[in-house]
C-alpha positions in Angstrom: 0.0 0.0 0.0 1.3 3.5 -0.9 2.2 5.9 1.9 -0.5 8.2 2.9 -0.2 11.9 2.0 0.0 14.2 5.0 -3.2 16.3 5.1 -3.9 19.5 7.0 -7.4 18.8 8.5 -9.8 21.3 9.8 -12.0 20.0 12.6 -15.4 21.8 12.8 -16.7 20.7 16.2 -14.3 19.7 19.0 -16.3 17.7 21.5 -15.7 14.1 22.4 -15.9 13.0 18.7 -13.6 15.8 17.6 -10.9 14.9 20.0 -11.0 11.2 19.0 -10.9 12.3 15.3 -7.8 14.4 16.1 -6.1 11.4 17.8 -6.8 9.1 14.8 -5.9 11.7 12.2 -2.5 12.4 13.9 -1.9 8.6 14.2 -2.3 8.4 10.4 0.3 11.1 9.8 -2.0 14.1 9.4 -2.0 17.5 11.1 -4.9 19.5 12.6 -4.7 22.9 10.9 -7.9 24.5 12.3 -10.3 23.9 15.1 -13.8 25.4 15.4 -15.4 25.1 18.8 -17.8 27.0 21.1 -15.2 29.8 21.4 -15.0 30.6 17.7 -18.3 29.1 16.3 -18.6 32.3 14.1 -15.4 31.7 12.2 -15.4 32.8 8.5 -14.6 31.2 5.2 -11.5 33.5 5.2 -10.4 32.0 8.5 -10.6 28.6 7.0 -8.9 29.6 3.9 -6.0 31.2 5.8 -5.5 27.9 7.7 -4.4 26.3 4.5 -6.5 23.3 5.3 -6.7 20.5 2.7 -9.9 19.0 3.9 -12.4 19.5 6.8 -14.4 17.2 9.0 -17.8 18.6 10.2 -18.9 17.1 13.5 -20.5 20.1 15.3 -24.2 20.6 16.1 -27.2 20.6 13.7 -27.7 24.4 14.1 -24.2 25.1 12.9 -23.8 22.5 10.2 -25.4 24.3 7.2 -23.3 27.4 7.6 -20.1 25.5 8.4 -20.6 23.4 5.2 -21.1 26.6 3.1 -18.0 28.1 4.6 -16.0 25.1 3.5 -17.4 25.3 0.0 -16.6 29.0 -0.1 -13.1 28.3 1.0 -12.7 25.5 -1.6 -12.1 23.0 1.2 -13.7 19.5 0.7 -15.7 18.6 3.7 -16.8 15.3 5.2 -20.0 15.8 7.2 -21.0 13.6 10.1 -23.4 15.9 11.9 -27.1 14.9 11.5 -30.3 16.7 12.2 -29.9 19.3 9.4 -31.0 17.3 6.4 -34.0 19.5 5.7 -31.3 21.8 4.2 -29.6 19.1 2.2 -31.2 20.0 -1.2 -30.1 23.6 -0.7 -26.5 22.5 0.2 -26.3 20.3 -2.8 -27.4 23.2 -5.1 -24.9 25.5 -3.4 -22.1 22.9 -3.8 -22.9 22.5 -7.5 -22.9 26.3 -8.1 -19.6 26.7 -6.3 -18.0 23.5 -7.7 -17.2 22.3 -4.2 -16.9 18.9 -2.6 -19.0 17.4 0.1 -19.5 14.0 1.6 -22.5 13.9 3.8 -23.3 10.7 5.7 -25.5 9.7 8.6 -22.8 7.4 9.8 -19.0 7.2 9.1 -18.6 3.7 10.7 -17.4 1.0 8.3 -19.5 -1.6 10.1 -22.6 0.6 9.9 -22.2 1.1 6.2 -21.9 -2.6 5.7 -25.0 -2.9 7.9 -26.8 -0.5 5.5 -26.3 -2.9 2.7 -27.3 -6.0 4.7 -30.5 -4.1 5.7 -31.4 -3.5 2.0 -30.8 -7.1 1.1 -33.0 -8.4 3.9 -35.7 -6.0 3.0 -35.7 -7.2 -0.6 -35.9 -10.8 0.7 -39.0 -9.8 2.7 -40.8 -8.3 -0.3 -43.1 -11.4 -0.7 -43.2 -12.3 2.9 -46.2 -10.3 4.0 -46.6 -12.1 7.3 -43.6 -10.2 8.7 -43.9 -6.7 10.3 -40.8 -4.6 10.6 -39.6 -2.2 13.3 -36.4 -0.2 14.0 -35.1 0.6 17.5 -32.1 2.9 18.0 -30.3 3.6 21.3 -27.9 6.5 21.8 -26.3 8.5 24.5 -28.3 11.2 26.3 -26.3 14.0 24.6 -27.5 13.1 21.1 -30.0 15.8 20.2 -31.8 14.4 17.2 -34.2 11.6 17.4 -34.6 9.4 15.6 -30.9 9.1 14.7 -29.8 9.9 11.1 -28.6 6.3 10.9 -32.0 4.9 11.8 -33.6 7.2 9.1 -31.1 5.8 6.6 -32.0 2.3 7.6 -35.7 3.1 7.2 -35.1 4.6 3.8 -33.2 1.5 2.8 -36.2 -0.7 3.8 -38.7 1.6 2.0 -36.7 1.4 -1.2 -36.7 -2.4 -1.2 -40.0 -3.3 0.5 -43.0 -2.2 -1.5 -45.5 -2.4 1.3 -43.7 0.3 3.3 -43.7 3.9 2.2 -42.7 6.1 5.2 -41.2 6.0 8.6 -42.8 7.3 11.8 -41.6 8.1 15.3 -42.3 5.5 17.9 -45.6 4.1 16.6 -46.7 2.9 13.2 -50.0 4.5 12.4 -50.9 2.2 9.6 -49.6 -0.9 7.7 -47.4 1.1 5.3 -45.4 2.8 8.2 -42.1 1.7 9.7 -41.9 2.7 13.4 -38.6 4.0 14.6 -38.3 3.8 18.4 -35.6 6.0 20.0 -34.1 5.3 23.4 -31.5 7.6 25.2 -29.2 6.2 27.9 -26.0 7.4 29.5 -22.7 6.5 27.7 -24.1 4.5 24.8 -22.2 5.1 21.5 -25.0 3.7 19.4 -27.1 0.6 18.8 -29.5 -0.1 15.9 -31.8 -3.1 15.8 -34.1 -4.1 12.9 -36.7 -6.7 13.8 -39.0 -8.6 11.4 -41.6 -10.5 13.3 -44.5 -12.8 12.4 -46.8 -15.0 14.5 -44.3 -17.9 14.3 -40.9 -16.3 14.5 -38.7 -13.2 14.7 -35.6 -12.2 12.7 -33.3 -9.5 14.1 -30.3 -7.9 12.6 -28.3 -5.5 14.8 -25.3 -3.2 14.9 -23.8 -2.2 18.2 -20.9 0.4 18.4 -18.5 -0.5 21.2 -17.0 3.1 21.2 -16.7 6.2 19.0 -13.5 5.1 17.3 -15.3 3.5 14.4 -17.0 6.8 13.6 -13.8 8.7 14.0 -11.8 6.4 11.7 -14.4 6.5 9.1 -14.4 10.3 9.1 -10.7 10.4 8.5 -10.9 7.8 5.7 -13.6 10.0 4.1 -11.4 13.1 4.4 -8.5 11.2 2.8 -10.8 10.1 0.0 -12.3 13.5 -0.9 -8.9 15.4 -0.9 -8.5 17.2 -4.3 -12.0 16.0 -5.5 -15.1 17.9 -6.7 -18.7 16.8 -6.4 -20.9 14.9 -4.0 -19.8 11.6 -2.5 -20.9 9.0 0.0 -19.3 6.4 2.2 -20.0 3.8 -0.5 -17.2 5.2 -2.6 -14.9 5.5 0.3 -15.4 1.8 1.2 -15.7 0.5 -2.3 -19.1 -1.0 -1.5 -20.3 -0.5 -5.1 -18.9 0.3 -8.5 -20.7 3.6 -9.2 -18.6 6.1 -11.1 -17.1 8.9 -9.0 -18.8 12.0 -10.5 -20.4 15.1 -9.2 -23.8 13.6 -9.8 -23.6 11.3 -6.8 -26.3 11.6 -4.2 -25.8 11.1 -0.5 -27.3 8.2 1.5 -30.2 10.1 2.9 -32.8 12.6 1.7 
């Protein structure tokens, strides 16, 4: 394997995740060139430009994500985005990125294992297409500091099911109001990195697939791999390209994993 190029990485968000990302980035031979935290949340695109950063990793809060991403695009700094809870602005961000010829990689989860789990989820949903006796439900468990519920990962899982299971057309919080809904139940507990369970249940049996994060290192490593991947690129990418999960061409027409 060829030696990694040293990158200057801007960290937008410097909480627990940001610190673990820093540790992993440095261990892979990179430098942290800029840090945005609560003390300088109103940084400008010029500040980012002056830091000479090669790439950025956005892991702040939902209320800061949109502006942080636009600042990266304005500064011509490719950005890998792990923050969720802002996807109502995604279409606007995609348009902005296209207009400015920038580079973004938005994902609801950077974890390698979770992205494999996304694909297993789709395949299982497809297998269930003609098995109408099974009802499906998603449960996600996260730490009490997580602000958005359901999690972005759970929403991505639900969208994967909807795309492959014709009898489901939308997800709902906590309770399925009719047969075409997928209920996503959210639980918040202290010090839980993240668990996602998908359960198909009939009168005679139950099938469960599950992903449980042991710590935050998987998310951090994935974010650094994503940053390495988007360096010197233009367009919109996903973790599928980073991990080689499919053979889609790498063009600016790519769409992220969630709406």
